[in-house]
BABA-553418 format. One line per 3 residues: number of its first residue (from 1); their letters; for each residue y, x, z of N, C-alpha, C. Coordinates in pm, whole numbers. Atoms other than C-alpha are relative to their C-alpha. Layout:
# BABA-553418
NUM> A> Y/X/Z/Y/X/Z/Y/X/Z; ...
# end
This chain:
# BABA-553418
1> MRA> 66/-36/-126/-695/6914/-184/16/148/24; -7/-140/-39/-634/7238/-2/-98/20/113; 104/-4/-98/-955/7312/177/-33/139/39
4> SAA> 56/-126/-41/-1078/7605/372/-122/-26/81; 119/29/-74/-1312/7527/649/-4/-140/47; -38/133/-35/-1225/7171/683/-103/-75/75
7> AAA> 90/89/-73/-1373/6935/940/34/-141/-40; -24/136/47/-1413/6573/825/57/-85/112; -60/89/-99/-1187/6324/1007/-63/-137/-15
10> LVL> 63/131/1/-1347/5996/1103/64/-86/107; -58/93/-96/-1257/5689/1304/-111/-75/72; 93/79/-79/-1452/5528/1587/42/-146/-13
13> ITG> -39/139/22/-1466/5158/1508/-62/-96/99; 58/92/-97/-1694/5011/1770/-92/74/94; 93/-61/-94/-1893/5097/2077/-134/-69/-8
16> CGQ> 124/71/32/-2206/4948/1920/-112/33/97; 115/-34/-82/-2552/4975/2069/-85/-124/18; 88/116/-23/-2776/4726/2221/81/-127/-2
19> AAE> -78/119/23/-2505/4472/2224/59/28/-149; -74/-132/-22/-576/7723/-1091/21/101/-118; -12/-108/100/-463/7992/-1274/-56/128/60
22> YRT> 50/-125/-52/-635/8329/-1242/35/113/-97; -38/-115/80/-561/8679/-1370/-122/86/-30; 110/-89/37/-815/8883/-1563/48/143/11
25> PDK> -40/-137/-20/-815/9259/-1504/46/65/-128; -43/-80/113/-627/9490/-1733/-107/104/-26; 104/-95/33/-883/9699/-1915/61/119/-73
28> ESS> -63/-117/57/-674/10007/-1975/-84/123/36; 75/-121/-28/-852/10335/-2006/88/95/77; -75/-92/-82/-743/10582/-1744/-17/142/-50
31> SPT> 3/-141/37/-663/10945/-1804/18/82/125; -15/-83/-119/-656/11241/-1565/140/-4/59; -139/-1/-48/-278/11198/-1540/48/-138/39
34> SSP> -43/135/-34/-274/10820/-1481/-93/-62/101; 78/67/-102/-395/10594/-1201/-25/-144/-44; 25/140/37/-562/10253/-1255/92/-94/75
37> TPS> -88/99/-61/-344/9951/-1185/-78/-82/102; 71/80/-100/-445/9777/-858/-9/-145/-46; 19/139/39/-580/9426/-908/-82/-72/106
40> VNP> 81/78/-93/-713/9147/-689/-130/-43/-66; 117/40/75/-973/9088/-960/-55/121/-76; 49/-123/63/-1147/9421/-1030/-101/-26/-111
43> SYG> 80/10/121/-1376/9490/-1323/-139/-59/23; 133/54/-21/-1690/9356/-1153/-4/-151/-15; 1/143/26/-1588/9001/-1241/118/-42/-86
46> KLY> -110/44/86/-1385/8848/-1527/71/-121/61; -57/117/-65/-1332/8525/-1330/9/28/150; -20/-23/-143/-1188/8548/-982/-95/-89/79
49> LAE> 98/71/-82/-1466/8449/-738/-87/-95/-82; 97/78/77/-1720/8333/-994/-124/-21/85; 122/26/-75/-2057/8199/-879/-78/129/23
52> NEC> 80/-114/-45/-2267/8457/-690/84/124/30; -84/-111/-42/-1968/8684/-633/39/-20/147; -24/4/-144/-1852/8765/-281/148/18/34
55> AAP> -140/-4/-44/-1531/8747/-83/13/58/140; -33/-54/-132/-1366/8911/215/134/-58/42; -129/53/-45/-1086/8765/429/108/107/-8
58> ESG> -113/-91/8/-746/8922/371/62/14/138; -53/-25/-134/-620/9081/691/140/-57/17; -131/55/-33/-329/8894/848/39/-122/-80
61> KEG> -33/116/82/-346/8602/601/-110/-105/14; 101/102/-27/-534/8298/726/-30/-81/-125; 40/80/114/-733/8118/457/8/71/-134
64> VYR> -13/-77/124/-674/8394/199/-118/97/-11; 119/-84/20/-975/8576/50/15/84/-125; 0/-95/109/-1011/8877/-176/-142/17/-53
67> EVP> 132/-25/58/-1299/8927/-420/-40/145/23; 53/-135/-22/-1514/9226/-327/-146/3/-44; 143/-6/34/-1858/9353/-435/-83/-50/118
70> CGD> 83/55/-108/-2136/9183/-238/-57/109/90; 49/-110/-82/-2250/9524/-115/107/64/85; -112/-54/-76/-1907/9598/30/-13/-42/146
73> SRA> 12/32/-142/-1902/9614/410/96/-109/44; -98/105/-34/-1604/9375/409/-46/-139/-42; 44/129/53/-1791/9097/223/-58/-88/110
76> VAR> 48/91/-104/-1854/8792/441/-73/-121/-57; 60/122/55/-1960/8513/203/-16/10/-151; 29/1/144/-2099/8442/-146/37/-137/-58
79> VTY> -35/124/68/-1979/8180/-395/-127/-71/-47; 117/78/42/-2241/7906/-442/35/-98/-111; -45/90/106/-2033/7681/-668/148/25/-23
82> RME> -140/-29/35/-1706/7736/-854/55/-109/-89; -69/97/84/-1471/7470/-988/129/63/-50; -118/-62/59/-1209/7603/-1229/112/-101/-21
85> AGN> -114/86/29/-863/7468/-1303/-28/-79/-128; 17/81/119/-862/7184/-1552/-134/-71/-10; 128/69/2/-1207/7054/-1461/23/-152/-2
88> AEP> -21/144/13/-1240/6688/-1558/-32/-75/128; 38/66/-124/-1404/6601/-1227/87/51/115; -80/-45/-113/-1172/6609/-922/-88/60/109
91> FSA> 76/-62/-107/-1281/6827/-633/-10/-97/117; 19/81/-120/-1428/6645/-335/-101/71/87; 94/-62/-93/-1643/6724/-35/-141/6/-58
94> TSC> 135/4/55/-1952/6629/-234/-17/96/-117; 13/-98/107/-1876/6890/-502/-80/120/47; 73/-113/-58/-2021/7154/-269/-135/-47/53
97> SET> 130/33/-58/-2379/7166/-146/15/-27/149; -6/36/-142/-2458/7039/204/2/123/91; 5/-121/-85/-2510/7396/329/120/91/-21
100> TDF> -123/-78/18/-2162/7514/228/65/23/136; -62/-32/-129/-1998/7696/520/150/-23/-2; -144/24/11/-1639/7679/395/39/2/-147
103> VID> -50/9/138/-1427/7631/81/127/83/-12; -120/-80/27/-1170/7870/-65/84/-70/-105; -95/51/98/-863/7732/-240/45/120/-82
106> VPI> -22/-119/81/-848/7985/-524/147/25/-32; -141/-26/30/-482/7936/-635/80/50/120; -71/-44/-119/-362/7977/-277/-29/147/28
109> SLA> 37/-139/-24/-555/8303/-234/63/93/-102; -57/-84/106/-445/8443/-570/151/14/14; -146/-5/-13/-80/8350/-515/41/90/115
112> SLE> -34/-82/-116/-76/8512/-173/-26/148/-27; 34/-139/28/-247/8831/-294/91/63/-104; -79/-54/109/-32/8868/-604/149/-28/14
115> GTQ> -142/25/-24/298/8745/-458/62/-95/-99; -51/97/96/336/8450/-696/-9/-140/58; 10/140/-40/365/8071/-677/-140/-52/-28
118> ASG> 131/63/23/40/7879/-637/15/-108/-106; -3/103/103/-33/7667/-943/-142/-33/-43; 131/41/45/-323/7470/-1085/-95/-29/114
121> EGY> 104/27/-99/-647/7394/-906/-118/91/-25; 119/-83/11/-965/7582/-843/-56/22/139; 61/-11/-132/-1211/7593/-556/-131/76/-8
124> ACM> 126/-74/-9/-1501/7811/-448/-72/-44/127; 83/38/-114/-1778/7677/-223/-73/125/49; 47/-128/-52/-1888/7959/7/-113/-17/103
127> RNL> 109/-7/-97/-2202/8045/205/6/137/66; -8/-127/-71/-2180/8313/475/-121/87/-32; 109/-93/26/-2387/8624/405/-91/14/121
130> KPP> 77/-12/-123/-2499/8631/768/30/-120/90; -30/107/-97/-2530/8372/1047/122/38/82; 36/143/-2/-2373/8168/1187/33/-69/-132
133> HPG> -23/82/118/-2380/7901/918/48/-138/45; -53/131/-42/-2148/7613/1014/-46/-115/-89; 42/106/92/-2270/7423/707/-140/-51/24
136> DVG> 134/47/-30/-2624/7396/839/7/-123/89; 3/123/-82/-2725/7071/1009/28/33/146; -35/-20/-139/-2562/7058/1351/90/119/25
139> GGG> -80/-123/-15/-2354/7371/1284/147/-22/27; -139/30/-32/-2019/7199/1321/98/19/-113; -90/-20/113/-1880/7268/974/-61/-49/-129
142> GPR> 48/44/130/-1940/7230/604/93/-104/-59; -92/90/71/-1783/6997/349/-5/-146/42; 15/142/-31/-1913/6668/485/-99/-19/114
145> IEV> 93/30/-109/-2082/6519/791/-125/-66/-56; 128/52/46/-2451/6450/731/-86/-39/120; 93/36/-108/-2743/6309/933/-44/128/71
148> GDC> 36/-117/-80/-2820/6551/1216/121/78/48; -123/-65/-46/-2461/6672/1248/51/-70/125; -59/57/-122/-2261/6613/1565/150/-16/-14
151> VHS> -143/26/4/-1912/6479/1625/54/-9/142; -68/17/-128/-1658/6470/1906/80/-129/-4; -77/123/-11/-1515/6136/2016/41/-21/144
154> DGK> -47/33/-134/-1304/6032/2314/-48/-138/44; 56/130/-33/-1474/5694/2299/98/-115/-6; -100/105/11/-1161/5495/2220/-4/-59/-140
157> AGD> -2/65/129/-1153/5239/1940/119/51/-81; -107/-53/84/-951/5379/1649/24/148/20; -17/-142/-27/-986/5732/1783/-48/83/-119
160> VIT> 40/-90/107/-988/5995/1509/-90/108/58; 95/-97/-54/-1290/6215/1564/-27/109/-103; 28/-113/87/-1405/6546/1418/-142/50/19
163> EAA> 133/-60/-10/-1729/6726/1347/5/115/99; 10/-108/-98/-1842/6965/1620/-143/52/2; 134/-58/-8/-2135/7201/1659/-76/-68/114
166> CRT> 80/69/-102/-2416/7029/1851/-12/83/127; 16/-88/-116/-2441/7331/2081/120/-5/94; -120/5/-84/-2090/7256/2218/0/-120/94
169> KGK> 9/115/-91/-2210/6950/2412/43/41/140; -45/-25/-137/-2039/6933/2751/126/82/10; -122/-79/-1/-1748/7157/2653/120/-86/-39
172> KDG> -120/73/38/-1390/7045/2607/7/-11/-152; -1/28/143/-1362/6885/2261/-134/33/-66; 133/-28/54/-1734/6954/2222/-68/-124/-53
175> ATH> 75/110/60/-2000/6736/2063/-31/-109/101; 31/113/-88/-2042/6389/2211/-109/-90/-59; 99/85/66/-2266/6216/1952/-67/76/-115
178> RII> 72/-52/116/-2532/6311/1699/-16/-115/-101; 12/102/104/-2537/6123/1367/-147/-19/-35; 142/27/23/-2876/5955/1328/-25/-78/-129
181> KIV> 17/77/123/-2812/5741/1020/136/-14/-68; -123/22/78/-2555/5707/740/-28/-109/-102; 13/110/94/-2510/5388/541/114/9/-101
184> EDR> -101/-12/104/-2328/5414/208/53/-136/-42; -63/118/58/-2081/5155/76/-36/-129/73; 37/115/-83/-2120/4907/358/124/-68/56
187> FVG> -106/75/-65/-1887/4632/476/-20/6/151; 8/-4/-145/-1804/4661/844/45/-135/54; -37/130/-54/-1800/4335/1037/-113/-99/-20
190> GFS> 104/102/12/-1992/4011/1045/-100/11/114; 99/4/-106/-2309/3962/1242/-107/109/-12; 103/-102/19/-2526/4240/1099/46/133/58
193> DPC> -28/-133/-52/-2545/4583/1261/-53/102/-99; 46/-96/100/-2556/4858/996/-90/109/59; 81/-104/-66/-2723/5086/1253/-127/-56/63
196> DYK> 122/63/-49/-3002/4839/1337/-12/8/152; -5/1/-146/-2898/4841/1705/-62/126/63; 57/-124/-52/-3020/5199/1746/107/104/34
199> ADA> -109/-95/-23/-2677/5364/1776/80/-37/125; -89/23/-113/-2451/5405/2079/143/-20/-46; -134/16/56/-2142/5416/1856/-11/4/-151
202> VFT> -4/3/146/-2054/5349/1493/133/58/-45; -120/-63/53/-1808/5564/1302/11/-30/-149; -19/22/142/-1658/5527/958/99/100/-55
205> DNP> -101/-84/63/-1469/5741/711/136/-65/22; -133/49/-34/-1100/5711/790/49/-106/-98; -37/108/91/-992/5372/647/149/-8/-30
208> MFD> -144/11/16/-618/5447/650/42/-3/-147; -37/-8/140/-620/5514/275/-67/-108/-84; 68/107/72/-833/5211/183/90/-122/-11
211> SDP> -78/123/14/-669/4899/44/-60/-111/85; 69/98/-86/-929/4696/234/-60/75/118; 46/-79/-115/-972/4841/585/-137/-40/51
214> TKN> 133/40/-47/-1297/4647/635/-111/61/-84; 101/-62/85/-1474/4829/351/18/151/5; -5/-144/-12/-1558/5193/392/-112/64/-81
217> DRV> 100/-66/82/-1746/5444/183/-129/27/77; 119/-32/-78/-1981/5540/464/14/-49/144; 7/36/-141/-2084/5408/804/-95/101/65
220> LCG> 79/-103/-65/-2212/5675/1044/-44/-50/138; 56/48/-126/-2441/5579/1332/-19/118/94; 4/-112/-94/-2402/5801/1639/-79/-30/126
223> KKL> 76/8/-125/-2637/5859/1932/66/92/102; -69/-79/-100/-2470/5978/2253/-88/116/45; 74/-118/-44/-2571/6332/2354/-10/5/150
# end
């Protein structure tokens, strides 16, 4: 997975309703006649973007972040959770907390900053130091759609939809539905309504990768805005 601010893709299934590798800093002592070697991982952290450390976007490089002290004027977000390369558990949207604003792909950032090939895995879940917070309920971002979040849908069966900030209602590609209920591990079909007839539309995690397209990890019940 190569994630940065990723919006979850979903599919409208019915119009329901009433019917890595990292580099540690060289710890060479400097002398009056020598200059310290530049590094993307300075001495204030042995692990690149460890928990509670801060990051700043690299100018001119989308999705690339440099570790900086949290008191630095360039710092924009703090690491809330760090997954290192070789972790037994694969990274997924649920690895981060619900209030995560975006995710940094550590190998991609390191490779870009150091001019090397990206290798291994490693992710940092980030929370902005200042508002806005897309990961908050209704904010339009974060690792996964939750109850209270909003989505954009064109209202067509099979339409791939995306999360959108609730405040964008009425704008082009803005929010069209608010999620009022989520049902885990539910079969779609039959005579039962997973949303108890309280939703205007029912969405599901994209079933394209499922061997059985009628079974989905989550069913999301949407109320039209």
